[in-house]
Kinemage of the C-alpha trace (Angstrom):
@kinemage 1
@onewidth
@group {chain A} dominant
@subgroup {mainchain}
@vectorlist {calphas} color= white
{ca met a 1} P -20.912 -21.279 -11.925
{ca lys a 2} L -20.143 -24.362 -14.209
{ca pro a 3} L -18.624 -23.730 -17.708
{ca thr a 4} L -20.828 -24.445 -20.627
{ca gln a 5} L -18.477 -27.377 -21.667
{ca ser a 6} L -17.299 -29.555 -18.654
{ca asp a 7} L -13.640 -30.234 -18.914
{ca pro a 8} L -13.019 -33.523 -16.902
{ca thr a 9} L -9.382 -32.466 -16.228
{ca val a 10} L -10.486 -29.286 -14.252
{ca gln a 11} L -11.808 -30.084 -10.909
{ca pro a 12} L -13.368 -27.090 -8.786
{ca val a 13} L -11.629 -26.574 -5.483
{ca pro a 14} L -14.042 -26.565 -2.575
{ca ala a 15} L -14.770 -23.210 -1.108
{ca ser a 16} L -13.586 -24.656 2.511
{ca val a 17} L -10.259 -25.434 1.090
{ca val a 18} L -9.818 -22.036 -0.543
{ca glu a 19} L -10.411 -20.574 2.737
{ca thr a 20} L -8.183 -22.625 4.549
{ca val a 21} L -5.351 -22.115 2.148
{ca asp a 22} L -6.003 -18.244 2.280
{ca ala a 23} L -5.964 -18.180 5.959
{ca ala a 24} L -2.617 -19.889 6.459
{ca asp a 25} L 0.651 -17.857 5.701
{ca thr a 26} L 2.470 -20.929 5.411
{ca thr a 27} L 0.820 -21.617 2.074
{ca leu a 28} L 2.477 -18.457 0.357
{ca ser a 29} L 5.373 -20.056 -1.514
{ca asn a 30} L 8.486 -17.959 -1.306
{ca pro a 31} L 6.692 -14.684 -0.094
{ca his a 32} L 8.518 -11.386 -0.704
{ca trp a 33} L 7.963 -8.523 1.816
{ca ala a 34} L 6.715 -5.164 0.024
{ca val a 35} L 5.945 -1.754 1.399
{ca leu a 36} L 2.885 0.157 0.171
{ca ala a 37} L 2.359 3.951 0.805
{ca leu a 38} L -1.166 4.906 1.280
{ca gly a 39} L -2.408 8.599 0.923
{ca ala a 40} L -5.958 10.143 0.717
{ca asn a 41} L -7.162 13.782 0.643
{ca leu a 42} L -10.671 13.594 -0.620
{ca gly a 43} L -13.934 12.379 0.919
{ca asn a 44} L -13.687 10.240 4.191
{ca arg a 45} L -10.034 9.903 4.309
{ca leu a 46} L -9.684 7.317 6.982
{ca glu a 47} L -12.517 5.351 5.793
{ca thr a 48} L -11.013 5.191 2.294
{ca leu a 49} L -7.645 4.382 3.967
{ca gln a 50} L -9.211 1.457 5.618
{ca gly a 51} L -10.991 0.411 2.633
{ca ala a 52} L -7.722 0.217 0.589
{ca val a 53} L -6.093 -2.046 3.499
{ca asp a 54} L -9.008 -4.295 3.341
{ca ala a 55} L -9.003 -4.323 -0.452
{ca leu a 56} L -5.152 -5.244 -0.452
{ca gly a 57} L -6.079 -8.089 2.179
{ca asp a 58} L -8.567 -9.497 -0.167
{ca thr a 59} L -5.925 -10.208 -2.853
{ca pro a 60} L -5.045 -13.640 -3.435
{ca gly a 61} L -1.392 -14.188 -2.711
{ca leu a 62} L -1.106 -11.209 -0.558
{ca arg a 63} L -1.291 -10.742 3.453
{ca val a 64} L -1.179 -7.480 5.125
{ca lys a 65} L 1.193 -8.041 7.911
{ca ala a 66} L 1.225 -4.453 9.536
{ca val a 67} L -0.347 -1.013 9.124
{ca ser a 68} L 1.301 2.118 10.362
{ca pro a 69} L 0.036 4.911 12.483
{ca val a 70} L -1.794 7.669 10.477
{ca tyr a 71} L -0.187 10.943 9.795
{ca glu a 72} L -1.616 14.142 8.413
{ca thr a 73} L 0.524 16.118 5.673
{ca ala a 74} L -0.003 18.995 3.495
{ca pro a 75} L -0.201 18.327 -0.437
{ca trp a 76} L 2.912 18.531 -2.425
{ca gly a 77} L 3.460 20.936 -5.297
{ca val a 78} L 0.257 22.872 -4.925
{ca glu a 79} L -0.608 26.298 -3.511
{ca pro a 80} L -1.056 26.217 0.218
{ca gly a 81} L -4.788 25.856 1.128
{ca ser a 82} L -5.863 24.782 -2.426
{ca gln a 83} L -6.403 21.273 -1.490
{ca pro a 84} L -7.323 19.303 1.594
{ca ser a 85} L -4.570 17.716 3.500
{ca tyr a 86} L -3.511 14.138 3.156
{ca leu a 87} L -3.708 11.333 5.590
{ca asn a 88} L -0.943 9.025 4.908
{ca ala a 89} L 0.050 5.532 6.138
{ca val a 90} L 2.185 2.627 5.201
{ca ala a 91} L 1.188 -1.038 4.941
{ca leu a 92} L 3.623 -3.830 5.174
{ca val a 93} L 2.686 -6.964 3.135
{ca lys a 94} L 4.136 -10.367 2.397
{ca thr a 95} L 3.350 -11.559 -1.126
{ca thr a 96} L 3.851 -14.058 -3.813
{ca leu a 97} L 2.773 -11.742 -6.644
{ca pro a 98} L 5.589 -10.356 -8.825
{ca pro a 99} L 5.843 -6.417 -8.680
{ca ser a 100} L 4.149 -6.148 -12.015
{ca ser a 101} L 1.103 -7.797 -10.593
{ca leu a 102} L 1.109 -6.047 -7.381
{ca leu a 103} L 1.240 -2.668 -9.331
{ca glu a 104} L -1.888 -3.940 -11.210
{ca arg a 105} L -3.639 -4.586 -7.828
{ca ala a 106} L -2.480 -1.317 -6.495
{ca his a 107} L -4.074 0.486 -9.561
{ca ala a 108} L -7.288 -1.481 -9.335
{ca val a 109} L -7.609 -0.404 -5.664
{ca glu a 110} L -7.099 3.092 -6.749
{ca glu a 111} L -9.587 2.783 -9.581
{ca ala a 112} L -12.403 1.324 -7.200
{ca phe a 113} L -12.203 4.509 -5.162
{ca his a 114} L -11.682 6.899 -7.988
{ca arg a 115} L -15.016 5.836 -9.343
{ca val a 116} L -16.805 6.873 -6.229
{ca arg a 117} L -15.808 10.623 -6.698
{ca glu a 118} L -14.855 12.730 -9.654
{ca glu a 119} L -13.294 15.586 -8.230
{ca his a 120} L -9.864 14.962 -9.535
{ca trp a 121} L -8.269 18.510 -9.847
{ca gly a 122} L -4.878 16.827 -8.706
{ca ala a 123} L -6.388 15.676 -5.388
{ca arg a 124} L -6.805 11.945 -4.862
{ca thr a 125} L -9.283 9.845 -3.266
{ca ile a 126} L -6.550 7.264 -2.730
{ca asp a 127} L -2.951 6.809 -3.725
{ca val a 128} L -1.508 3.360 -3.342
{ca asp a 129} L 2.219 3.330 -4.252
{ca ile a 130} L 4.747 0.538 -4.074
{ca val a 131} L 7.611 2.046 -2.295
{ca ala a 132} L 9.668 -1.054 -2.014
{ca tyr a 133} L 9.644 -4.856 -3.005
{ca ala a 134} L 12.165 -7.192 -1.297
{ca asp a 135} L 15.631 -5.839 -2.368
{ca val a 136} L 14.582 -5.168 -6.009
{ca val a 137} L 16.241 -2.477 -7.590
{ca ser a 138} L 14.713 -1.626 -11.006
{ca glu a 139} L 14.852 1.260 -13.577
{ca asp a 140} L 11.690 0.242 -15.268
{ca pro a 141} L 9.846 3.495 -15.991
{ca val a 142} L 6.606 1.532 -15.364
{ca leu a 143} L 7.411 0.512 -12.016
{ca thr a 144} L 10.790 2.100 -10.439
{ca leu a 145} L 12.056 0.255 -7.492
{ca pro a 146} L 12.463 1.324 -4.851
{ca his a 147} L 10.202 4.277 -5.309
{ca pro a 148} L 12.496 7.069 -6.908
{ca arg a 149} L 11.132 9.854 -4.144
{ca ala a 150} L 10.437 7.825 -1.114
{ca his a 151} L 13.808 8.719 0.514
{ca gln a 152} L 12.820 12.436 0.300
{ca arg a 153} L 9.386 12.141 1.656
{ca ala a 154} L 8.862 12.248 5.389
{ca phe a 155} L 5.165 11.333 4.855
{ca val a 156} L 6.546 7.838 3.674
{ca leu a 157} L 9.499 7.573 5.827
{ca ala a 158} L 7.730 8.293 9.140
{ca pro a 159} L 4.929 5.671 9.069
{ca trp a 160} L 7.444 3.047 7.578
{ca his a 161} L 9.778 3.661 10.364
{ca asp a 162} L 6.901 3.256 12.877
{ca val a 163} L 6.335 -0.339 11.584
{ca asp a 164} L 9.697 -1.230 10.541
{ca pro a 165} L 12.354 0.668 12.440
{ca glu a 166} L 15.312 -1.328 10.954
{ca ala a 167} L 14.093 -0.900 7.404
{ca leu a 168} L 16.400 -0.099 4.724
{ca ile a 169} L 15.672 1.575 1.311
{ca pro a 170} L 17.889 -0.393 -1.140
{ca gly a 171} L 20.584 1.819 -2.513
{ca arg a 172} L 19.525 4.765 -0.201
{ca gly a 173} L 20.211 3.514 3.395
{ca pro a 174} L 18.352 3.048 6.615
{ca val a 175} L 14.878 4.647 6.611
{ca ala a 176} L 15.808 6.007 10.443
{ca glu a 177} L 18.770 8.037 8.925
{ca leu a 178} L 16.924 9.253 6.006
{ca leu a 179} L 13.928 10.283 8.237
{ca ala a 180} L 16.285 11.943 10.900
{ca ala a 181} L 17.740 14.117 7.947
{ca leu a 182} L 14.601 15.066 6.592
{ca gly a 183} L 12.791 15.895 9.903
{ca his a 184} L 8.979 15.627 10.545
{ca glu a 185} L 7.995 19.153 9.447
{ca gly a 186} L 4.773 19.213 7.846
{ca val a 187} L 4.043 15.610 8.966
{ca thr a 188} L 1.728 15.450 11.930
{ca pro a 189} L 0.893 12.306 13.845
{ca arg a 190} L -2.813 11.675 14.151
{ca ala a 191} L -3.083 9.529 17.336
{ca asp a 192} L -6.700 9.974 17.315
{ca leu a 193} L -7.030 7.906 14.147
{ca glu a 194} L -6.327 4.274 13.720
{ca leu a 195} L -6.185 1.701 10.970
{ca his a 196} L -6.763 -1.884 11.484
{ca leu a 197} L -5.303 -5.124 9.967
{ca pro a 198} L -8.021 -6.799 7.615
{ca glu a 199} L -10.129 -9.094 9.481
């Protein structure tokens, strides 16, 4: 689409160039690692998780570098049996987006899937949480980094440890030690389910 009034200083970038740039990790200028936790307990949970991974992969300035195995966990803070269980996973991404923009993208992915179903009632079609962003420590109430409860959640720590055994939570310590202290109770590996990196 061309603008109604052409601006001679603006030259469109050919699609082939855009594709080439997007395909090359080296074009990410000073990228940062970020850790995203994914959870779904409504509808086709695995399909929704994969859709979220693919949507993240479609984000300019972001590359999904690893996706964890899938775990099944009971919902937190509700009566047993009142909600379906969750499927959880972790994605490691490299991104040039600042944390605030990454949060906006995470919310956009959530909204895209929430619109499909209206059965909220506390259950979630998809949750996309930023667990950590580089070594950033921030008390910002809009986006606290690292996630203030990640160190207490085996359903985050277990898949995170699978894809990055040496991971650290800034201010909390090694993920391996935090997971060992919590244990795996209530967090069940689903070896029969698999997520794939975006194509």
